[in-house]
LOGUDREN-497251 format. One line per 2 residues: their letters; for each residue x, y, z of N, C-alpha, C, O. Coordinates in steps of 0.001 Angstrom, whole numbers, plus 524288, in hexadecimal, padded with zeros to 5 digits. Atoms other than C-alpha are relative to their C-alpha. Layout:
BEGIN
A) X,Y,Z,X,Y,Z,X,Y,Z,X,Y,Z; ...
//
This chain:
BEGIN
MT) 7FDF9,80411,80370,E5870,334C1,E436B,801FF,7FB83,80363,8052A,7FC4F,806EB; 7FE10,8048C,7FD23,E5A82,32711,E488E,804B3,7FDD3,7FD2A,80539,7FE5E,7F86A
RK) 7FB3D,80242,80242,E6753,32033,E4663,80002,7FA1D,800FB,7FE3A,7F848,8050E; 7FF89,805AC,7FFA5,E69C7,311CC,E4406,8055C,7FEB4,80237,80955,8004A,80004
AF) 7FB0C,801AA,7FDAB,E7441,30BFF,E4CDF,80156,7FA88,7FE00,7FDE8,7F736,7FD6E; 7FE46,8052B,801AD,E7C5D,3007B,E4824,805B9,7FF44,8017E,80890,8030C,8025D
LL) 7FAA4,80157,7FEA9,E890D,2F98F,E4B40,8033C,7FFB0,7FAFD,80196,7FD47,7F72C; 7FC87,8001D,80486,E944D,2FB8B,E41BD,8054A,7FDF5,801C4,807A7,8001B,8055C
RM) 7FACE,80211,7FED7,EA09B,2F362,E4235,8039C,8019E,7FB9A,8022F,80146,7F705; 7FC3C,7FE8F,80407,EACAF,2F838,E3B2A,8057F,7FEE7,801E1,8067C,7FE60,8068E
DP) 7FA81,800DA,7FEED,EBB29,2F5F0,E3A74,8021B,80479,80364,800DE,80902,80262; 7FDEB,7FBDB,7FCA4,EC277,2FD60,E4525,80323,80429,7FD12,8030F,808BB,7FE90
AL) 7FD03,7FC36,80313,ECB50,303CE,E3B09,7FC4F,803C8,7FD33,7FD5C,80877,7FCF0; 803DE,7FCAC,80288,EBF74,308DF,E33A1,7FD7F,803A3,80402,7FCAC,80840,802EF
WA) 80234,7FCC4,7FBD4,EB987,30DA9,E4071,803A3,80497,8012E,801DC,80907,801AE; 7FC35,7FBDD,7FECB,EC5FA,31556,E4344,8000A,80424,7FBC0,80061,808CA,7FCEE
EV) 8001E,7FC47,80457,EC58E,31B97,E35BC,7FB0F,80358,8002D,7FB4C,8081A,7FF84; 804F4,7FD1F,7FFC7,EB734,31F4E,E3707,7FFF9,803A5,804BD,7FE13,8080D,80468
EA) 7FFD0,7FCCC,7FB44,EB96E,32458,E44D2,80359,804E3,7FF27,801D2,8092E,800AF; 7FC96,7FB85,8011A,EC4C0,32D0C,E4070,7FD5E,803BB,7FC26,7FDAB,8087C,7FCCE
WA) 802C1,7FCDE,803D8,EBCD0,331CF,E34C4,7FBA7,8031E,802A4,7FB09,807C8,801A4; 8043E,7FD69,7FD36,EB13E,334F1,E3D8C,80216,8046B,80366,7FFD7,808AC,8037C
QS) 7FDBE,7FBF2,7FCAD,EB9D0,33C76,E470A,801BE,804B0,7FCCA,8010D,80927,7FE70; 7FE25,7FBB2,80345,EBFA8,3447A,E3C00,7FB7F,80355,7FDE9,7FC45,807E5,7FC98
EL) 80495,7FD27,801E3,EB1DE,34865,E37B6,7FC36,8015A,80468,7F7B9,802D0,8037B; 802FC,7FEA1,7FB4F,EAD06,34A95,E45A4,7FAC3,7FD29,80053,7F6C0,7FF81,8018E
RS) 8049F,8034D,7FF96,EA345,33F52,E453F,80135,7FB65,80390,805BD,7FA17,80481; 7FF5E,80500,7FD53,EA0F8,3334D,E4D6F,800D8,7FBCF,7FBD9,7FFDA,7FCBB,7F73C
VN) 7FF5E,80443,803C4,EA441,3264E,E471C,7FAAF,7FE99,7FDB0,7FA3B,7FDC2,7F8FA; 80541,80128,801E9,E95B2,3237D,E462C,7FE40,8041D,7FC06,7FC22,802CA,7F7E9
GQ) 8016F,7FBD0,80396,E9365,330B9,E3FD9,802F5,7FFB7,7FAE4,800C3,800C7,7F6BF; 7FCD4,8006C,804C1,E9E88,32E94,E363D,7FE1A,7FB84,7FC95,7FDBD,7FC15,7F7D2
IE) 801EF,80477,80300,E997F,32137,E3231,7FAD5,80165,7FD63,7FA03,80020,7F8D2; 80501,7FE71,8023D,E8BD4,326C5,E3031,800CE,803E9,7FB8E,7FE30,80389,7F789
YV) 7FED6,7FC21,80407,E915D,33248,E2861,80200,7FD54,7FAFF,80036,7FE89,7F6B3; 7FDC2,802B2,80486,E9948,32955,E1F77,7FBE4,7FCA1,7FD4A,7FBB0,7FC72,7F87D
LK) 8041C,8032F,80258,E8DCE,32021,E1D72,7FC02,80354,7FD0A,7FA3F,801D2,7F8D4; 803A4,7FC86,802BC,E84C0,32B6F,E19EF,80250,801CE,7FAD1,7FF92,801F0,7F6DE
QA) 7FD75,7FE5D,804DE,E8EA7,33046,E0FD9,7FFF2,7FB99,7FBFD,7FEE4,7FC81,7F763; 7FFE4,8047A,80390,E8FD8,322A2,E0A06,7FA9D,7FEFD,7FDAE,7FA27,7FDD8,7F908
VQ) 80555,800D6,801E9,E8112,32132,E08FE,7FE92,8043C,7FC0B,7FC33,80312,7F806; 80126,7FBC7,803AB,E7FE6,32E8F,E0276,802C6,7FF18,7FACC,80070,7FFD7,7F6A9
RR) 7FD21,80110,804E3,E8A81,32AFD,DF888,7FD81,7FB80,7FD09,7FD13,7FBAA,7F840; 80261,80486,80288,E8400,31DF7,DF5DD,7FAE4,8017F,7FD53,7F9BE,7FFA0,7F90C
KG) 804EC,7FE35,80245,E76EC,3249B,DF36A,800DB,803F6,7FBAB,7FD60,804D3,7F877; 7FEE2,7FC1B,803F7,E7D82,32EE7,DEAFA,7FE20,80562,8017A,7FE47,808F2,7FE40
SS) 80218,7FAE5,7FE7A,E77C5,33A18,DF2CB,80438,8041E,80093,80309,808C7,80086; 7FBD1,7FC20,7FF8D,E8509,3407E,DF45B,80394,7FFCD,7FB3C,80802,801A8,7FB73
AA) 7FCC4,80091,804AD,E89F8,33D82,DE6A6,801D7,80544,7FDF7,80657,805CC,7FC5A; 7FE88,7FAD7,801FA,E89E2,34BCD,DE2B2,8042A,8027A,80372,807BE,80504,8017A
AD) 7FC36,7FDA9,7FC67,E9166,34FE8,DEED5,80543,7FD3E,7FFAE,80952,7FFAF,80085; 7FB2D,80303,80030,E9B78,3450F,DED1B,80285,80002,7FA9B,806D5,7FDFA,7F9FB
AP) 7FDF4,80019,80558,E9D74,34732,DDE7B,8050A,80327,7FFA6,80573,80754,801FE; 7FB25,7FD0A,80098,EAB2F,34B58,DDAA2,7FF09,8050B,7FCFE,7FB81,80556,7F9BE
TH) 800AB,7FAF6,80298,EACB3,3595D,DD624,80297,80019,7FAAA,801C9,803C8,7F7AE; 7FD82,80055,80520,EB4DA,35532,DCA6C,7FF93,7FA6B,7FE0D,7FECC,7F6CB,8011E
AP) 80052,80536,80244,EB49B,349BB,DC127,804D0,7FCDE,80182,80928,7FEEE,80162; 7FB81,80332,7FEA1,EBD3D,33E7F,DC572,80368,7FEF2,7FB38,80177,7FEB8,7F6D3
GP) 7FC5F,80136,80433,EC933,33B9A,DBD52,7FFBC,7FA4C,7FE8E,7FCBD,7F75F,800EB; 8000D,8057D,8018F,ECBE8,32EBE,DB688,8020E,7FC95,80461,80572,7FE30,80764
GP) 7FE4F,803B9,7FC06,ECD94,322E0,DBF37,8053E,7FDA2,7FE91,80767,7FEC8,7FA6E; 7FAF6,8027E,8011E,ED9E6,31AB9,DC015,7FFC2,7FCDE,7FAEB,7FC14,7F9E4,7FA13
GE) 7FFB3,802DD,804E9,EDDB6,3155F,DB2DB,7FC9E,8023F,7FBAF,7FC99,80037,7F753; 80347,7FD94,803FF,ED42B,31E3B,DABB2,80299,804D9,7FDEA,805B7,80754,8009B
QS) 7FDF8,7FB40,80251,ED780,32933,DA26B,7FBA9,803FD,7FFC9,7F71E,8029E,7FEFC; 803F6,7FBE2,800B1,ED087,3361E,DA236,7FF18,80099,7FA31,8023A,7FECF,7F704
EE) 80141,7FF32,8057D,ECA02,33A13,D9583,80419,80359,7FD48,804C8,80302,7F889; 7FC07,7FC9E,8024E,ED4CD,34409,D9383,804C1,7FCE1,7FE27,8078D,7FE8C,7FA9D
NT) 7FB5E,80316,8013A,EDF16,33942,D92E0,7FEDD,7FB92,7FC4B,80241,7F842,7FB7D; 80134,80460,80386,ED814,33037,D894E,800C9,80160,7FA69,7FFEF,7FE1D,7F6FB
//
């Protein structure tokens, strides 16, 4: 598998957050960025919709009443 190399500029504070996150998951920063991007692409395509679906129905949002209270 060939990989595409590119330059990425980011805010130093964001870099520090991604670096700490990567270390906590035993990945390189490059590996963490690729992992997060792959997850985002899968969510956008809907291929992981079933895996990400909540196990229970969400409750009413702010300012809304449930059907039981109407």
